[in-house]
PDB file of N, CA, C and O in Angstrom:
ATOM      1  N   UNK A   1       0.685  -1.003  -0.034  1.00  0.00           N
ATOM      2  CA  UNK A   1      -0.180  -0.030  -0.287  1.00  0.00           C
ATOM      3  C   UNK A   1       1.203   1.365   0.000  1.00  0.00           C
ATOM      4  O   UNK A   1       2.155   1.286   0.777  1.00  0.00           O
ATOM      5  N   UNK A   2       0.939   2.223  -0.683  1.00  0.00           N
ATOM      6  CA  UNK A   2       1.476   3.280  -0.688  1.00  0.00           C
ATOM      7  C   UNK A   2       1.898   4.269   0.337  1.00  0.00           C
ATOM      8  O   UNK A   2       1.212   4.057   1.336  1.00  0.00           O
ATOM      9  N   UNK A   3       2.572   5.077   0.502  1.00  0.00           N
ATOM     10  CA  UNK A   3       2.683   6.144   1.933  1.00  0.00           C
ATOM     11  C   UNK A   3       1.965   6.862   1.678  1.00  0.00           C
ATOM     12  O   UNK A   3       1.673   6.621   0.507  1.00  0.00           O
ATOM     13  N   UNK A   4       1.366   7.752   2.046  1.00  0.00           N
ATOM     14  CA  UNK A   4       0.875   9.331   2.034  1.00  0.00           C
ATOM     15  C   UNK A   4       1.261  10.192   2.787  1.00  0.00           C
ATOM     16  O   UNK A   4       0.776  10.224   3.918  1.00  0.00           O
ATOM     17  N   UNK A   5       2.210  11.115   2.413  1.00  0.00           N
ATOM     18  CA  UNK A   5       2.562  12.257   2.933  1.00  0.00           C
ATOM     19  C   UNK A   5       2.012  13.414   2.328  1.00  0.00           C
ATOM     20  O   UNK A   5       1.826  13.590   1.124  1.00  0.00           O
ATOM     21  N   UNK A   6       1.683  14.450   3.581  1.00  0.00           N
ATOM     22  CA  UNK A   6       1.578  15.855   3.499  1.00  0.00           C
ATOM     23  C   UNK A   6       2.340  16.842   3.613  1.00  0.00           C
ATOM     24  O   UNK A   6       2.727  17.151   4.739  1.00  0.00           O
ATOM     25  N   UNK A   7       2.766  17.617   2.427  1.00  0.00           N
ATOM     26  CA  UNK A   7       3.634  18.710   2.919  1.00  0.00           C
ATOM     27  C   UNK A   7       3.471  20.001   2.646  1.00  0.00           C
ATOM     28  O   UNK A   7       2.704  20.298   1.731  1.00  0.00           O
ATOM     29  N   UNK A   8       4.254  21.179   3.486  1.00  0.00           N
ATOM     30  CA  UNK A   8       3.725  22.289   3.408  1.00  0.00           C
ATOM     31  C   UNK A   8       4.598  23.057   2.713  1.00  0.00           C
ATOM     32  O   UNK A   8       5.797  22.861   2.909  1.00  0.00           O
ATOM     33  N   UNK A   9       4.292  23.801   2.024  1.00  0.00           N
ATOM     34  CA  UNK A   9       5.162  24.766   0.867  1.00  0.00           C
ATOM     35  C   UNK A   9       5.310  26.024   1.646  1.00  0.00           C
ATOM     36  O   UNK A   9       4.282  26.656   1.891  1.00  0.00           O
ATOM     37  N   UNK A  10       6.647  26.545   2.138  1.00  0.00           N
ATOM     38  CA  UNK A  10       6.593  27.461   2.978  1.00  0.00           C
ATOM     39  C   UNK A  10       7.520  28.658   2.411  1.00  0.00           C
ATOM     40  O   UNK A  10       7.734  28.518   1.207  1.00  0.00           O
ATOM     41  N   UNK A  11       7.851  29.285   2.725  1.00  0.00           N
ATOM     42  CA  UNK A  11       8.614  30.547   2.210  1.00  0.00           C
ATOM     43  C   UNK A  11       9.517  30.507   1.115  1.00  0.00           C
ATOM     44  O   UNK A  11      10.486  29.776   0.913  1.00  0.00           O
ATOM     45  N   UNK A  12       9.023  31.425   0.447  1.00  0.00           N
ATOM     46  CA  UNK A  12      10.150  30.988  -1.210  1.00  0.00           C
ATOM     47  C   UNK A  12       9.900  29.988  -1.677  1.00  0.00           C
ATOM     48  O   UNK A  12      10.859  29.429  -2.210  1.00  0.00           O
ATOM     49  N   UNK A  13       8.580  29.275  -1.729  1.00  0.00           N
ATOM     50  CA  UNK A  13       8.116  27.790  -2.433  1.00  0.00           C
ATOM     51  C   UNK A  13       9.010  26.496  -2.114  1.00  0.00           C
ATOM     52  O   UNK A  13       9.253  25.502  -2.798  1.00  0.00           O
ATOM     53  N   UNK A  14       9.472  26.931  -0.624  1.00  0.00           N
ATOM     54  CA  UNK A  14      10.244  25.593  -0.469  1.00  0.00           C
ATOM     55  C   UNK A  14       9.356  24.511   0.237  1.00  0.00           C
ATOM     56  O   UNK A  14       8.258  24.746   0.740  1.00  0.00           O
ATOM     57  N   UNK A  15       9.906  23.441   0.208  1.00  0.00           N
ATOM     58  CA  UNK A  15       8.983  21.922   0.842  1.00  0.00           C
ATOM     59  C   UNK A  15      10.712  21.227   1.638  1.00  0.00           C
ATOM     60  O   UNK A  15      11.873  21.192   1.230  1.00  0.00           O
ATOM     61  N   UNK A  16       9.910  20.711   3.103  1.00  0.00           N
ATOM     62  CA  UNK A  16      11.096  20.145   3.622  1.00  0.00           C
ATOM     63  C   UNK A  16      10.313  18.278   3.338  1.00  0.00           C
ATOM     64  O   UNK A  16       9.257  17.773   3.719  1.00  0.00           O
ATOM     65  N   UNK A  17      11.628  17.679   2.400  1.00  0.00           N
ATOM     66  CA  UNK A  17      10.741  16.172   2.876  1.00  0.00           C
ATOM     67  C   UNK A  17      11.333  14.940   3.866  1.00  0.00           C
ATOM     68  O   UNK A  17      12.464  14.473   4.002  1.00  0.00           O
ATOM     69  N   UNK A  18      10.176  14.668   4.422  1.00  0.00           N
ATOM     70  CA  UNK A  18      10.360  14.200   5.708  1.00  0.00           C
ATOM     71  C   UNK A  18      11.352  12.829   5.448  1.00  0.00           C
ATOM     72  O   UNK A  18      11.250  12.286   4.348  1.00  0.00           O
ATOM     73  N   UNK A  19      12.051  12.419   6.178  1.00  0.00           N
ATOM     74  CA  UNK A  19      13.247  11.582   6.174  1.00  0.00           C
ATOM     75  C   UNK A  19      12.752  10.557   5.764  1.00  0.00           C
ATOM     76  O   UNK A  19      13.500   9.946   5.001  1.00  0.00           O
ATOM     77  N   UNK A  20      11.112   9.772   6.077  1.00  0.00           N
ATOM     78  CA  UNK A  20      10.611   8.644   5.869  1.00  0.00           C
ATOM     79  C   UNK A  20      10.732   8.872   3.868  1.00  0.00           C
ATOM     80  O   UNK A  20      11.085   7.812   3.352  1.00  0.00           O
ATOM     81  N   UNK A  21      10.581   9.617   3.193  1.00  0.00           N
ATOM     82  CA  UNK A  21      10.684  10.128   2.221  1.00  0.00           C
ATOM     83  C   UNK A  21      11.883  10.251   1.404  1.00  0.00           C
ATOM     84  O   UNK A  21      11.823   9.976   0.205  1.00  0.00           O
ATOM     85  N   UNK A  22      12.720  10.552   1.822  1.00  0.00           N
ATOM     86  CA  UNK A  22      14.197  10.288   1.516  1.00  0.00           C
ATOM     87  C   UNK A  22      14.756   9.166   1.809  1.00  0.00           C
ATOM     88  O   UNK A  22      15.711   8.964   1.059  1.00  0.00           O
ATOM     89  N   UNK A  23      14.564   8.201   2.694  1.00  0.00           N
ATOM     90  CA  UNK A  23      14.901   6.823   2.861  1.00  0.00           C
ATOM     91  C   UNK A  23      14.053   5.929   1.812  1.00  0.00           C
ATOM     92  O   UNK A  23      14.552   4.965   1.231  1.00  0.00           O
ATOM     93  N   UNK A  24      12.896   6.296   1.657  1.00  0.00           N
ATOM     94  CA  UNK A  24      12.003   4.973   0.360  1.00  0.00           C
ATOM     95  C   UNK A  24      12.743   5.520  -0.868  1.00  0.00           C
ATOM     96  O   UNK A  24      13.058   4.671  -1.701  1.00  0.00           O
ATOM     97  N   UNK A  25      13.048   6.696  -1.102  1.00  0.00           N
ATOM     98  CA  UNK A  25      13.599   6.851  -2.358  1.00  0.00           C
ATOM     99  C   UNK A  25      14.969   6.946  -2.609  1.00  0.00           C
ATOM    100  O   UNK A  25      15.482   7.435  -3.616  1.00  0.00           O
ATOM    101  N   UNK A  26      15.561   6.437  -1.610  1.00  0.00           N
ATOM    102  CA  UNK A  26      16.977   6.512  -1.764  1.00  0.00           C
ATOM    103  C   UNK A  26      17.700   7.646  -1.497  1.00  0.00           C
ATOM    104  O   UNK A  26      18.870   7.266  -1.514  1.00  0.00           O
ATOM    105  N   UNK A  27      17.682   8.466  -1.331  1.00  0.00           N
ATOM    106  CA  UNK A  27      18.167  10.210  -1.262  1.00  0.00           C
ATOM    107  C   UNK A  27      18.700  11.067  -0.658  1.00  0.00           C
ATOM    108  O   UNK A  27      17.888  11.451   0.184  1.00  0.00           O
ATOM    109  N   UNK A  28      19.422  11.503  -0.595  1.00  0.00           N
ATOM    110  CA  UNK A  28      20.214  12.103   0.240  1.00  0.00           C
ATOM    111  C   UNK A  28      20.682  13.593  -0.097  1.00  0.00           C
ATOM    112  O   UNK A  28      20.328  14.066  -1.177  1.00  0.00           O
ATOM    113  N   UNK A  29      21.351  14.250   0.654  1.00  0.00           N
ATOM    114  CA  UNK A  29      21.409  16.014   0.527  1.00  0.00           C
ATOM    115  C   UNK A  29      22.117  15.627  -1.064  1.00  0.00           C
ATOM    116  O   UNK A  29      22.749  14.650  -1.467  1.00  0.00           O
ATOM    117  N   UNK A  30      21.666  16.905  -1.714  1.00  0.00           N
ATOM    118  CA  UNK A  30      22.369  16.829  -3.312  1.00  0.00           C
ATOM    119  C   UNK A  30      21.898  16.174  -4.187  1.00  0.00           C
ATOM    120  O   UNK A  30      22.264  16.519  -5.310  1.00  0.00           O
ATOM    121  N   UNK A  31      21.023  15.109  -4.123  1.00  0.00           N
ATOM    122  CA  UNK A  31      20.488  14.248  -5.319  1.00  0.00           C
ATOM    123  C   UNK A  31      19.534  15.138  -5.669  1.00  0.00           C
ATOM    124  O   UNK A  31      19.522  16.314  -5.307  1.00  0.00           O
ATOM    125  N   UNK A  32      18.513  14.467  -6.553  1.00  0.00           N
ATOM    126  CA  UNK A  32      17.735  15.254  -7.506  1.00  0.00           C
ATOM    127  C   UNK A  32      16.350  14.404  -7.060  1.00  0.00           C
ATOM    128  O   UNK A  32      16.447  13.202  -6.811  1.00  0.00           O
ATOM    129  N   UNK A  33      15.189  15.030  -6.983  1.00  0.00           N
ATOM    130  CA  UNK A  33      13.834  14.752  -7.287  1.00  0.00           C
ATOM    131  C   UNK A  33      12.930  15.317  -8.039  1.00  0.00           C
ATOM    132  O   UNK A  33      12.366  16.410  -8.093  1.00  0.00           O
ATOM    133  N   UNK A  34      12.914  14.121  -8.727  1.00  0.00           N
ATOM    134  CA  UNK A  34      11.911  14.549 -10.276  1.00  0.00           C
ATOM    135  C   UNK A  34      10.737  14.358 -10.782  1.00  0.00           C
ATOM    136  O   UNK A  34      10.637  13.446 -11.603  1.00  0.00           O
ATOM    137  N   UNK A  35       9.569  15.131 -10.446  1.00  0.00           N
ATOM    138  CA  UNK A  35       8.652  15.181 -10.381  1.00  0.00           C
ATOM    139  C   UNK A  35       7.875  15.117 -12.346  1.00  0.00           C
ATOM    140  O   UNK A  35       8.360  15.354 -13.452  1.00  0.00           O
ATOM    141  N   UNK A  36       6.600  14.699 -11.883  1.00  0.00           N
ATOM    142  CA  UNK A  36       6.004  15.148 -13.045  1.00  0.00           C
ATOM    143  C   UNK A  36       4.595  15.305 -13.000  1.00  0.00           C
ATOM    144  O   UNK A  36       4.063  14.263 -12.617  1.00  0.00           O
ATOM    145  N   UNK A  37       3.941  16.046 -13.200  1.00  0.00           N
ATOM    146  CA  UNK A  37       2.584  16.593 -12.818  1.00  0.00           C
ATOM    147  C   UNK A  37       1.737  15.897 -13.939  1.00  0.00           C
ATOM    148  O   UNK A  37       2.013  15.865 -15.139  1.00  0.00           O
ATOM    149  N   UNK A  38       0.627  15.336 -13.297  1.00  0.00           N
ATOM    150  CA  UNK A  38      -0.620  14.516 -14.027  1.00  0.00           C
ATOM    151  C   UNK A  38      -1.841  15.448 -13.844  1.00  0.00           C
ATOM    152  O   UNK A  38      -2.306  15.267 -12.719  1.00  0.00           O
ATOM    153  N   UNK A  39      -2.519  16.369 -14.533  1.00  0.00           N
ATOM    154  CA  UNK A  39      -3.180  17.565 -13.904  1.00  0.00           C
ATOM    155  C   UNK A  39      -3.406  17.789 -12.230  1.00  0.00           C
ATOM    156  O   UNK A  39      -2.376  18.272 -11.761  1.00  0.00           O
ATOM    157  N   UNK A  40      -4.105  17.649 -11.538  1.00  0.00           N
ATOM    158  CA  UNK A  40      -3.655  17.845 -10.357  1.00  0.00           C
ATOM    159  C   UNK A  40      -2.685  17.045  -9.258  1.00  0.00           C
ATOM    160  O   UNK A  40      -2.569  17.374  -8.078  1.00  0.00           O
ATOM    161  N   UNK A  41      -2.040  15.963  -9.882  1.00  0.00           N
ATOM    162  CA  UNK A  41      -1.424  14.773  -9.129  1.00  0.00           C
ATOM    163  C   UNK A  41       0.003  14.945  -9.546  1.00  0.00           C
ATOM    164  O   UNK A  41       0.284  15.364 -10.669  1.00  0.00           O
ATOM    165  N   UNK A  42       0.976  14.604  -8.587  1.00  0.00           N
ATOM    166  CA  UNK A  42       2.566  14.840  -9.306  1.00  0.00           C
ATOM    167  C   UNK A  42       2.570  12.869  -8.531  1.00  0.00           C
ATOM    168  O   UNK A  42       1.902  12.228  -7.719  1.00  0.00           O
ATOM    169  N   UNK A  43       4.132  12.564  -9.716  1.00  0.00           N
ATOM    170  CA  UNK A  43       4.752  11.407  -9.300  1.00  0.00           C
ATOM    171  C   UNK A  43       6.250  11.783  -9.216  1.00  0.00           C
ATOM    172  O   UNK A  43       6.782  12.771  -9.723  1.00  0.00           O
ATOM    173  N   UNK A  44       6.814  10.836  -8.502  1.00  0.00           N
ATOM    174  CA  UNK A  44       8.063  11.618  -8.231  1.00  0.00           C
ATOM    175  C   UNK A  44       8.755  10.842  -7.958  1.00  0.00           C
ATOM    176  O   UNK A  44       8.184   9.846  -7.514  1.00  0.00           O
ATOM    177  N   UNK A  45      10.508  10.739  -8.029  1.00  0.00           N
ATOM    178  CA  UNK A  45      11.371  10.094  -8.326  1.00  0.00           C
ATOM    179  C   UNK A  45      12.981  10.440  -7.730  1.00  0.00           C
ATOM    180  O   UNK A  45      13.577  11.362  -8.286  1.00  0.00           O
ATOM    181  N   UNK A  46      13.424   9.965  -7.008  1.00  0.00           N
ATOM    182  CA  UNK A  46      14.757  10.156  -7.004  1.00  0.00           C
ATOM    183  C   UNK A  46      15.888  10.037  -8.083  1.00  0.00           C
ATOM    184  O   UNK A  46      15.611   9.283  -9.016  1.00  0.00           O
ATOM    185  N   UNK A  47      16.595  10.390  -8.105  1.00  0.00           N
ATOM    186  CA  UNK A  47      17.374  10.926  -9.282  1.00  0.00           C
ATOM    187  C   UNK A  47      19.289  10.578  -8.135  1.00  0.00           C
ATOM    188  O   UNK A  47      19.538  11.090  -7.044  1.00  0.00           O
ATOM    189  N   UNK A  48      20.098   9.740  -8.820  1.00  0.00           N
ATOM    190  CA  UNK A  48      21.020  10.168  -8.260  1.00  0.00           C
ATOM    191  C   UNK A  48      21.899  10.319  -9.480  1.00  0.00           C
ATOM    192  O   UNK A  48      21.912   9.445 -10.347  1.00  0.00           O
ATOM    193  N   UNK A  49      22.719  11.543  -9.572  1.00  0.00           N
ATOM    194  CA  UNK A  49      23.242  12.381 -10.535  1.00  0.00           C
ATOM    195  C   UNK A  49      25.151  11.885 -10.346  1.00  0.00           C
ATOM    196  O   UNK A  49      25.672  11.777  -9.235  1.00  0.00           O
ATOM    197  N   UNK A  50      25.881  11.662 -11.610  1.00  0.00           N
ATOM    198  CA  UNK A  50      26.659  11.181 -11.755  1.00  0.00           C
ATOM    199  C   UNK A  50      27.571  11.963 -12.512  1.00  0.00           C
ATOM    200  O   UNK A  50      26.798  12.353 -13.387  1.00  0.00           O
ATOM    201  N   UNK A  51      28.933  12.587 -12.859  1.00  0.00           N
ATOM    202  CA  UNK A  51      29.337  13.474 -13.551  1.00  0.00           C
ATOM    203  C   UNK A  51      29.835  12.012 -15.055  1.00  0.00           C
ATOM    204  O   UNK A  51      30.521  10.990 -15.081  1.00  0.00           O
ATOM    205  N   UNK A  52      28.967  12.804 -16.063  1.00  0.00           N
ATOM    206  CA  UNK A  52      29.333  11.850 -17.022  1.00  0.00           C
ATOM    207  C   UNK A  52      31.072  11.597 -17.568  1.00  0.00           C
ATOM    208  O   UNK A  52      31.784  10.842 -18.231  1.00  0.00           O
ATOM    209  N   UNK A  53      31.088  12.566 -16.916  1.00  0.00           N
ATOM    210  CA  UNK A  53      33.108  12.515 -17.245  1.00  0.00           C
ATOM    211  C   UNK A  53      33.916  11.697 -16.639  1.00  0.00           C
ATOM    212  O   UNK A  53      35.136  11.724 -16.807  1.00  0.00           O
ATOM    213  N   UNK A  54      33.068  10.565 -15.569  1.00  0.00           N
ATOM    214  CA  UNK A  54      33.102   8.944 -15.232  1.00  0.00           C
ATOM    215  C   UNK A  54      33.269   7.712 -15.871  1.00  0.00           C
ATOM    216  O   UNK A  54      33.847   6.632 -15.746  1.00  0.00           O
ATOM    217  N   UNK A  55      32.447   8.389 -16.678  1.00  0.00           N
ATOM    218  CA  UNK A  55      32.491   7.281 -17.609  1.00  0.00           C
ATOM    219  C   UNK A  55      33.055   6.797 -19.422  1.00  0.00           C
ATOM    220  O   UNK A  55      33.474   7.736 -20.098  1.00  0.00           O
ATOM    221  N   UNK A  56      33.040   5.818 -19.880  1.00  0.00           N
ATOM    222  CA  UNK A  56      33.378   5.895 -21.156  1.00  0.00           C
ATOM    223  C   UNK A  56      32.508   6.264 -22.562  1.00  0.00           C
ATOM    224  O   UNK A  56      31.321   5.945 -22.493  1.00  0.00           O
ATOM    225  N   UNK A  57      32.828   6.726 -23.490  1.00  0.00           N
ATOM    226  CA  UNK A  57      31.772   7.162 -24.748  1.00  0.00           C
ATOM    227  C   UNK A  57      31.370   5.666 -24.716  1.00  0.00           C
ATOM    228  O   UNK A  57      30.207   5.700 -24.313  1.00  0.00           O
ATOM    229  N   UNK A  58      31.658   4.558 -24.895  1.00  0.00           N
ATOM    230  CA  UNK A  58      30.744   3.745 -24.807  1.00  0.00           C
ATOM    231  C   UNK A  58      29.892   3.179 -23.702  1.00  0.00           C
ATOM    232  O   UNK A  58      28.903   2.594 -24.144  1.00  0.00           O
ATOM    233  N   UNK A  59      29.975   3.186 -22.627  1.00  0.00           N
ATOM    234  CA  UNK A  59      28.553   3.153 -21.550  1.00  0.00           C
ATOM    235  C   UNK A  59      27.810   4.141 -21.094  1.00  0.00           C
ATOM    236  O   UNK A  59      26.916   4.040 -20.254  1.00  0.00           O
ATOM    237  N   UNK A  60      28.334   5.550 -21.893  1.00  0.00           N
ATOM    238  CA  UNK A  60      27.614   6.478 -22.086  1.00  0.00           C
ATOM    239  C   UNK A  60      26.603   6.682 -23.332  1.00  0.00           C
ATOM    240  O   UNK A  60      25.759   7.577 -23.304  1.00  0.00           O
ATOM    241  N   UNK A  61      26.769   5.604 -24.670  1.00  0.00           N
ATOM    242  CA  UNK A  61      25.898   5.172 -25.488  1.00  0.00           C
ATOM    243  C   UNK A  61      24.862   4.160 -24.731  1.00  0.00           C
ATOM    244  O   UNK A  61      23.726   4.487 -24.389  1.00  0.00           O
ATOM    245  N   UNK A  62      25.438   2.905 -24.533  1.00  0.00           N
ATOM    246  CA  UNK A  62      24.239   2.257 -23.702  1.00  0.00           C
ATOM    247  C   UNK A  62      23.694   2.844 -22.534  1.00  0.00           C
ATOM    248  O   UNK A  62      22.915   2.157 -21.873  1.00  0.00           O
ATOM    249  N   UNK A  63      24.049   4.357 -22.047  1.00  0.00           N
ATOM    250  CA  UNK A  63      23.283   4.651 -21.166  1.00  0.00           C
ATOM    251  C   UNK A  63      21.825   5.497 -21.764  1.00  0.00           C
ATOM    252  O   UNK A  63      20.628   5.557 -21.484  1.00  0.00           O
ATOM    253  N   UNK A  64      22.688   6.020 -22.655  1.00  0.00           N
ATOM    254  CA  UNK A  64      21.486   6.854 -23.913  1.00  0.00           C
ATOM    255  C   UNK A  64      20.520   6.125 -24.781  1.00  0.00           C
ATOM    256  O   UNK A  64      19.654   6.545 -25.549  1.00  0.00           O
ATOM    257  N   UNK A  65      20.941   4.778 -24.419  1.00  0.00           N
ATOM    258  CA  UNK A  65      19.989   3.667 -25.576  1.00  0.00           C
ATOM    259  C   UNK A  65      18.613   2.857 -24.382  1.00  0.00           C
ATOM    260  O   UNK A  65      17.479   2.442 -24.625  1.00  0.00           O
ATOM    261  N   UNK A  66      19.527   2.939 -22.948  1.00  0.00           N
ATOM    262  CA  UNK A  66      18.591   2.323 -22.118  1.00  0.00           C
ATOM    263  C   UNK A  66      17.886   4.053 -21.469  1.00  0.00           C
ATOM    264  O   UNK A  66      17.872   4.036 -20.238  1.00  0.00           O
ATOM    265  N   UNK A  67      17.585   4.819 -21.802  1.00  0.00           N
ATOM    266  CA  UNK A  67      17.176   5.768 -21.189  1.00  0.00           C
ATOM    267  C   UNK A  67      16.137   5.953 -22.309  1.00  0.00           C
ATOM    268  O   UNK A  67      15.093   6.396 -21.832  1.00  0.00           O
ATOM    269  N   UNK A  68      16.076   5.773 -23.578  1.00  0.00           N
ATOM    270  CA  UNK A  68      15.124   5.566 -24.875  1.00  0.00           C
ATOM    271  C   UNK A  68      14.146   4.529 -24.249  1.00  0.00           C
ATOM    272  O   UNK A  68      12.937   4.657 -24.054  1.00  0.00           O
ATOM    273  N   UNK A  69      14.889   3.560 -24.004  1.00  0.00           N
ATOM    274  CA  UNK A  69      14.096   2.353 -24.144  1.00  0.00           C
ATOM    275  C   UNK A  69      13.249   2.468 -22.723  1.00  0.00           C
ATOM    276  O   UNK A  69      12.295   1.753 -23.028  1.00  0.00           O
ATOM    277  N   UNK A  70      13.056   2.782 -21.749  1.00  0.00           N
ATOM    278  CA  UNK A  70      12.923   3.032 -20.412  1.00  0.00           C
ATOM    279  C   UNK A  70      11.810   4.411 -20.614  1.00  0.00           C
ATOM    280  O   UNK A  70      10.748   4.413 -19.992  1.00  0.00           O
ATOM    281  N   UNK A  71      12.188   5.566 -21.554  1.00  0.00           N
ATOM    282  CA  UNK A  71      11.229   6.646 -21.999  1.00  0.00           C
ATOM    283  C   UNK A  71       9.574   5.716 -23.110  1.00  0.00           C
ATOM    284  O   UNK A  71       8.400   5.988 -23.362  1.00  0.00           O
ATOM    285  N   UNK A  72      10.374   4.816 -23.348  1.00  0.00           N
ATOM    286  CA  UNK A  72       9.101   4.149 -24.473  1.00  0.00           C
ATOM    287  C   UNK A  72       8.472   3.005 -23.750  1.00  0.00           C
ATOM    288  O   UNK A  72       7.893   2.066 -24.296  1.00  0.00           O
ATOM    289  N   UNK A  73       8.700   3.233 -22.023  1.00  0.00           N
ATOM    290  CA  UNK A  73       7.942   2.117 -21.372  1.00  0.00           C
ATOM    291  C   UNK A  73       8.410   0.499 -21.857  1.00  0.00           C
ATOM    292  O   UNK A  73       7.665  -0.467 -22.022  1.00  0.00           O
ATOM    293  N   UNK A  74       9.794   0.569 -22.006  1.00  0.00           N
ATOM    294  CA  UNK A  74      10.149  -0.928 -21.885  1.00  0.00           C
ATOM    295  C   UNK A  74      11.132  -0.653 -20.498  1.00  0.00           C
ATOM    296  O   UNK A  74      12.239  -1.042 -20.869  1.00  0.00           O
ATOM    297  N   UNK A  75      11.225  -0.304 -19.472  1.00  0.00           N
ATOM    298  CA  UNK A  75      11.438  -0.752 -18.038  1.00  0.00           C
ATOM    299  C   UNK A  75      11.446  -2.045 -17.679  1.00  0.00           C
ATOM    300  O   UNK A  75      10.794  -2.842 -18.353  1.00  0.00           O
ATOM    301  N   UNK A  76      12.254  -2.518 -16.454  1.00  0.00           N
ATOM    302  CA  UNK A  76      12.420  -3.368 -15.608  1.00  0.00           C
ATOM    303  C   UNK A  76      11.383  -3.902 -14.418  1.00  0.00           C
ATOM    304  O   UNK A  76      11.585  -3.041 -13.561  1.00  0.00           O
ATOM    305  N   UNK A  77      10.696  -4.532 -14.026  1.00  0.00           N
ATOM    306  CA  UNK A  77       9.609  -5.075 -13.756  1.00  0.00           C
ATOM    307  C   UNK A  77      10.705  -5.414 -12.017  1.00  0.00           C
ATOM    308  O   UNK A  77      11.283  -6.496 -11.912  1.00  0.00           O
ATOM    309  N   UNK A  78      10.808  -4.344 -10.861  1.00  0.00           N
ATOM    310  CA  UNK A  78      11.246  -4.454 -10.022  1.00  0.00           C
ATOM    311  C   UNK A  78      10.738  -3.288  -9.380  1.00  0.00           C
ATOM    312  O   UNK A  78      10.517  -2.175  -9.857  1.00  0.00           O
ATOM    313  N   UNK A  79      10.530  -3.891  -7.762  1.00  0.00           N
ATOM    314  CA  UNK A  79      10.311  -3.049  -6.397  1.00  0.00           C
ATOM    315  C   UNK A  79      11.427  -2.441  -6.128  1.00  0.00           C
ATOM    316  O   UNK A  79      12.520  -2.970  -5.925  1.00  0.00           O
ATOM    317  N   UNK A  80      11.042  -0.820  -6.124  1.00  0.00           N
ATOM    318  CA  UNK A  80      12.329  -0.301  -5.440  1.00  0.00           C
ATOM    319  C   UNK A  80      13.037  -0.757  -4.225  1.00  0.00           C
ATOM    320  O   UNK A  80      14.067  -0.146  -3.944  1.00  0.00           O
ATOM    321  N   UNK A  81      12.745  -1.513  -3.624  1.00  0.00           N
ATOM    322  CA  UNK A  81      13.486  -2.109  -2.598  1.00  0.00           C
ATOM    323  C   UNK A  81      14.798  -3.222  -3.284  1.00  0.00           C
ATOM    324  O   UNK A  81      15.986  -3.414  -3.027  1.00  0.00           O
ATOM    325  N   UNK A  82      13.767  -3.791  -4.300  1.00  0.00           N
ATOM    326  CA  UNK A  82      14.777  -5.035  -4.749  1.00  0.00           C
ATOM    327  C   UNK A  82      16.121  -4.293  -5.844  1.00  0.00           C
ATOM    328  O   UNK A  82      17.188  -4.815  -6.165  1.00  0.00           O
ATOM    329  N   UNK A  83      15.620  -3.039  -6.191  1.00  0.00           N
ATOM    330  CA  UNK A  83      16.730  -2.333  -7.085  1.00  0.00           C
ATOM    331  C   UNK A  83      17.676  -1.943  -5.939  1.00  0.00           C
ATOM    332  O   UNK A  83      18.841  -2.339  -5.984  1.00  0.00           O
ATOM    333  N   UNK A  84      17.294  -1.279  -5.035  1.00  0.00           N
ATOM    334  CA  UNK A  84      18.378  -1.083  -4.174  1.00  0.00           C
ATOM    335  C   UNK A  84      19.111  -1.662  -3.411  1.00  0.00           C
ATOM    336  O   UNK A  84      19.918  -0.935  -2.833  1.00  0.00           O
ATOM    337  N   UNK A  85      19.152  -3.152  -3.087  1.00  0.00           N
ATOM    338  CA  UNK A  85      19.185  -4.212  -2.185  1.00  0.00           C
ATOM    339  C   UNK A  85      20.582  -4.384  -3.397  1.00  0.00           C
ATOM    340  O   UNK A  85      21.769  -4.343  -3.074  1.00  0.00           O
ATOM    341  N   UNK A  86      20.090  -4.566  -4.724  1.00  0.00           N
ATOM    342  CA  UNK A  86      20.689  -4.582  -5.719  1.00  0.00           C
ATOM    343  C   UNK A  86      22.163  -4.479  -6.028  1.00  0.00           C
ATOM    344  O   UNK A  86      23.078  -5.294  -6.152  1.00  0.00           O
ATOM    345  N   UNK A  87      21.977  -2.433  -6.150  1.00  0.00           N
ATOM    346  CA  UNK A  87      22.820  -1.578  -6.047  1.00  0.00           C
ATOM    347  C   UNK A  87      23.650  -1.458  -4.969  1.00  0.00           C
ATOM    348  O   UNK A  87      24.592  -0.666  -5.008  1.00  0.00           O
ATOM    349  N   UNK A  88      23.326  -2.459  -3.553  1.00  0.00           N
ATOM    350  CA  UNK A  88      23.846  -1.947  -2.729  1.00  0.00           C
ATOM    351  C   UNK A  88      25.100  -3.234  -2.893  1.00  0.00           C
ATOM    352  O   UNK A  88      26.236  -2.907  -2.547  1.00  0.00           O
ATOM    353  N   UNK A  89      24.885  -4.666  -3.411  1.00  0.00           N
ATOM    354  CA  UNK A  89      25.206  -5.964  -3.164  1.00  0.00           C
ATOM    355  C   UNK A  89      26.514  -5.181  -4.578  1.00  0.00           C
ATOM    356  O   UNK A  89      27.719  -5.408  -4.469  1.00  0.00           O
ATOM    357  N   UNK A  90      26.109  -4.561  -5.422  1.00  0.00           N
ATOM    358  CA  UNK A  90      27.102  -4.531  -6.208  1.00  0.00           C
ATOM    359  C   UNK A  90      27.877  -3.168  -5.908  1.00  0.00           C
ATOM    360  O   UNK A  90      28.824  -2.976  -6.671  1.00  0.00           O
ATOM    361  N   UNK A  91      27.717  -2.456  -5.209  1.00  0.00           N
ATOM    362  CA  UNK A  91      29.021  -1.423  -3.996  1.00  0.00           C
ATOM    363  C   UNK A  91      29.606  -2.114  -3.427  1.00  0.00           C
ATOM    364  O   UNK A  91      30.829  -2.158  -3.564  1.00  0.00           O
ATOM    365  N   UNK A  92      29.032  -2.803  -2.694  1.00  0.00           N
ATOM    366  CA  UNK A  92      29.723  -3.524  -1.825  1.00  0.00           C
ATOM    367  C   UNK A  92      30.616  -4.416  -2.567  1.00  0.00           C
ATOM    368  O   UNK A  92      31.744  -4.582  -2.105  1.00  0.00           O
ATOM    369  N   UNK A  93      30.243  -5.085  -3.775  1.00  0.00           N
ATOM    370  CA  UNK A  93      31.386  -6.185  -4.346  1.00  0.00           C
ATOM    371  C   UNK A  93      32.520  -4.897  -4.747  1.00  0.00           C
ATOM    372  O   UNK A  93      33.661  -5.058  -4.313  1.00  0.00           O
ATOM    373  N   UNK A  94      32.310  -3.959  -5.348  1.00  0.00           N
ATOM    374  CA  UNK A  94      33.400  -3.234  -5.676  1.00  0.00           C
ATOM    375  C   UNK A  94      33.884  -2.475  -4.515  1.00  0.00           C
ATOM    376  O   UNK A  94      34.801  -1.677  -4.704  1.00  0.00           O
ATOM    377  N   UNK A  95      33.567  -2.567  -3.762  1.00  0.00           N
ATOM    378  CA  UNK A  95      34.474  -1.741  -2.472  1.00  0.00           C
ATOM    379  C   UNK A  95      35.835  -2.450  -2.131  1.00  0.00           C
ATOM    380  O   UNK A  95      36.569  -1.989  -1.257  1.00  0.00           O
TER     381      UNK A  95
END
């Protein structure tokens, strides 16, 4: 069941995200929250940004192709917890 959060828009249009939201989206300071507006509703997702200079041209091309696939709805079916667990296992393996 989805969790519901009520956020107040403060001075200068600022919104503070509860820690639970940050945990659910695996976000930390400096990361980006992307939102899409559908009528009077929004859908958001957390993004981890990384400088492109860390990747080879071949990897950048693979990422562009994958982004196009995802934009066309050809995504993977995995929960955010499964995906986060997969990335944690990979990062520990490379540490």
